[in-house]
Short mmCIF file of the C-alpha atoms (twelve columns), coordinates in Angstrom:
data_MODEL
# 
_entry.id   MODEL 
# 
loop_
_atom_site.group_PDB 
_atom_site.id 
_atom_site.type_symbol 
_atom_site.label_atom_id 
_atom_site.label_alt_id 
_atom_site.label_comp_id 
_atom_site.label_asym_id 
_atom_site.label_seq_id 
_atom_site.Cartn_x 
_atom_site.Cartn_y 
_atom_site.Cartn_z 
_atom_site.pdbx_PDB_model_num 
ATOM 1  C CA . MET A 1  71.396 -37.415 138.562 1 
ATOM 2  C CA . PRO A 2  71.364 -34.342 136.578 1 
ATOM 3  C CA . LYS A 3  70.160 -31.140 137.828 1 
ATOM 4  C CA . LEU A 4  66.934 -30.021 136.652 1 
ATOM 5  C CA . ASP A 5  66.785 -26.794 134.612 1 
ATOM 6  C CA . PHE A 6  63.559 -24.628 135.365 1 
ATOM 7  C CA . ARG A 7  64.082 -22.216 132.544 1 
ATOM 8  C CA . ASN A 8  60.396 -21.279 132.720 1 
ATOM 9  C CA . VAL A 9  60.340 -20.392 136.209 1 
ATOM 10 C CA . GLU A 10 62.040 -17.062 137.706 1 
ATOM 11 C CA . MET A 11 62.007 -15.047 140.825 1 
ATOM 12 C CA . ASP A 12 62.444 -11.416 140.970 1 
ATOM 13 C CA . ALA A 13 61.999 -9.249  144.214 1 
ATOM 14 C CA . ALA A 14 59.832 -6.807  142.207 1 
ATOM 15 C CA . ARG A 15 57.192 -9.424  141.094 1 
ATOM 16 C CA . CYS A 16 55.041 -11.311 143.382 1 
ATOM 17 C CA . GLY A 17 57.138 -10.694 146.672 1 
ATOM 18 C CA . GLY A 18 60.016 -12.628 145.088 1 
ATOM 19 C CA . GLN A 19 57.886 -15.743 144.676 1 
ATOM 20 C CA . PRO A 20 58.665 -18.018 142.024 1 
ATOM 21 C CA . VAL A 21 56.586 -17.291 138.859 1 
ATOM 22 C CA . VAL A 22 56.285 -18.443 135.319 1 
ATOM 23 C CA . ALA A 23 58.857 -16.361 133.455 1 
ATOM 24 C CA . GLY A 24 57.474 -13.018 131.863 1 
ATOM 25 C CA . THR A 25 54.286 -13.529 134.032 1 
ATOM 26 C CA . ARG A 26 53.065 -12.757 137.263 1 
ATOM 27 C CA . ILE A 27 51.718 -16.174 137.615 1 
ATOM 28 C CA . ARG A 28 52.860 -17.865 140.578 1 
ATOM 29 C CA . VAL A 29 54.251 -21.382 140.642 1 
ATOM 30 C CA . ALA A 30 52.129 -21.938 143.997 1 
ATOM 31 C CA . THR A 31 49.103 -21.185 141.885 1 
ATOM 32 C CA . ILE A 32 49.893 -23.640 139.277 1 
ATOM 33 C CA . LEU A 33 50.245 -26.317 141.943 1 
ATOM 34 C CA . THR A 34 47.100 -25.576 143.644 1 
ATOM 35 C CA . CYS A 35 45.347 -25.893 140.151 1 
ATOM 36 C CA . TYR A 36 46.944 -29.249 139.576 1 
ATOM 37 C CA . ARG A 37 45.993 -30.396 143.159 1 
ATOM 38 C CA . GLN A 38 42.572 -29.536 142.392 1 
ATOM 39 C CA . GLY A 39 42.471 -31.859 139.445 1 
ATOM 40 C CA . MET A 40 43.196 -29.609 136.725 1 
ATOM 41 C CA . GLY A 41 45.484 -31.284 133.999 1 
ATOM 42 C CA . VAL A 42 47.922 -29.173 132.224 1 
ATOM 43 C CA . GLU A 43 45.640 -28.303 129.163 1 
ATOM 44 C CA . ASP A 44 43.042 -27.243 131.600 1 
ATOM 45 C CA . ILE A 45 45.537 -24.958 133.289 1 
ATOM 46 C CA . VAL A 46 46.886 -23.576 130.210 1 
ATOM 47 C CA . GLN A 47 43.134 -22.750 129.154 1 
ATOM 48 C CA . GLN A 48 42.615 -21.140 132.569 1 
ATOM 49 C CA . TYR A 49 45.860 -19.033 131.984 1 
ATOM 50 C CA . PRO A 50 46.158 -18.383 128.097 1 
ATOM 51 C CA . GLY A 51 49.602 -16.736 128.478 1 
ATOM 52 C CA . LEU A 52 50.909 -20.154 129.498 1 
ATOM 53 C CA . ARG A 53 52.417 -22.949 127.399 1 
ATOM 54 C CA . PRO A 54 52.257 -26.551 128.373 1 
ATOM 55 C CA . ALA A 55 56.116 -26.097 128.946 1 
ATOM 56 C CA . ASP A 56 55.454 -23.455 131.542 1 
ATOM 57 C CA . VAL A 57 53.156 -25.635 133.585 1 
ATOM 58 C CA . HIS A 58 55.538 -28.588 133.443 1 
ATOM 59 C CA . ASP A 59 58.385 -26.499 134.545 1 
ATOM 60 C CA . SER A 60 56.335 -24.823 137.301 1 
ATOM 61 C CA . LEU A 61 55.098 -28.460 138.634 1 
ATOM 62 C CA . ALA A 62 58.868 -29.707 138.475 1 
ATOM 63 C CA . TYR A 63 59.885 -26.483 140.363 1 
ATOM 64 C CA . ALA A 64 57.209 -27.181 143.035 1 
ATOM 65 C CA . TYR A 65 57.809 -30.637 143.661 1 
ATOM 66 C CA . GLU A 66 61.540 -29.897 143.816 1 
ATOM 67 C CA . HIS A 67 61.089 -27.015 146.304 1 
ATOM 68 C CA . LEU A 68 58.005 -28.565 148.203 1 
ATOM 69 C CA . ASP A 69 58.786 -26.883 151.493 1 
ATOM 70 C CA . GLU A 70 58.993 -23.451 150.031 1 
ATOM 71 C CA . ILE A 71 55.691 -23.666 147.970 1 
ATOM 72 C CA . GLU A 72 53.872 -25.094 150.897 1 
ATOM 73 C CA . ASP A 73 55.072 -22.251 153.171 1 
ATOM 74 C CA . ALA A 74 53.964 -19.841 150.487 1 
ATOM 75 C CA . LEU A 75 50.499 -21.317 150.444 1 
ATOM 76 C CA . ALA A 76 50.237 -21.338 154.151 1 
ATOM 77 C CA . ALA A 77 51.244 -17.704 154.303 1 
ATOM 78 C CA . ASP A 78 48.200 -16.944 151.586 1 
ATOM 79 C CA . ASP A 79 45.730 -19.029 153.867 1 
ATOM 80 C CA . GLU A 80 46.694 -17.256 156.857 1 
ATOM 81 C CA . ALA A 81 46.507 -13.700 154.896 1 
ATOM 82 C CA . SER A 82 43.223 -14.689 153.485 1 
ATOM 83 C CA . ALA A 83 41.883 -15.609 157.044 1 
ATOM 84 C CA . ARG A 84 43.128 -12.411 158.602 1 
ATOM 85 C CA . ASN A 85 41.613 -10.390 155.850 1 
ATOM 86 C CA . ARG A 86 38.029 -12.001 156.525 1 
ATOM 87 C CA . MET A 87 38.193 -11.330 160.196 1 
ATOM 88 C CA . ALA A 88 39.071 -7.720  159.672 1 
ATOM 89 C CA . SER A 89 36.374 -7.309  157.252 1 
ATOM 90 C CA . GLY A 90 33.929 -8.810  159.826 1 
ATOM 91 C CA . GLY A 91 33.664 -12.296 157.842 1 
ATOM 92 C CA . SER A 92 33.876 -15.837 159.465 1 
ATOM 93 C CA . ALA A 93 37.071 -17.676 159.424 1 
# 
């Protein structure tokens, strides 16, 4: 089976904490996966993020499913940070 080429996905320690993003943007692969899981199609995601092309979304989703543990960990960290911020500001969890 050939190795997948995720040419539209990059990781840079100086951008988004080194998390995978769409090349040349700060749009995280985890964000695209979340949109997709919430029922958005490729065209919906492209409309939501006008700097993206359908190929960017497809590559991001392919990367996400090829590296699902990594992306799930990033999403869990986001949820945990969000909960901590709510608690620190006096909101409910």
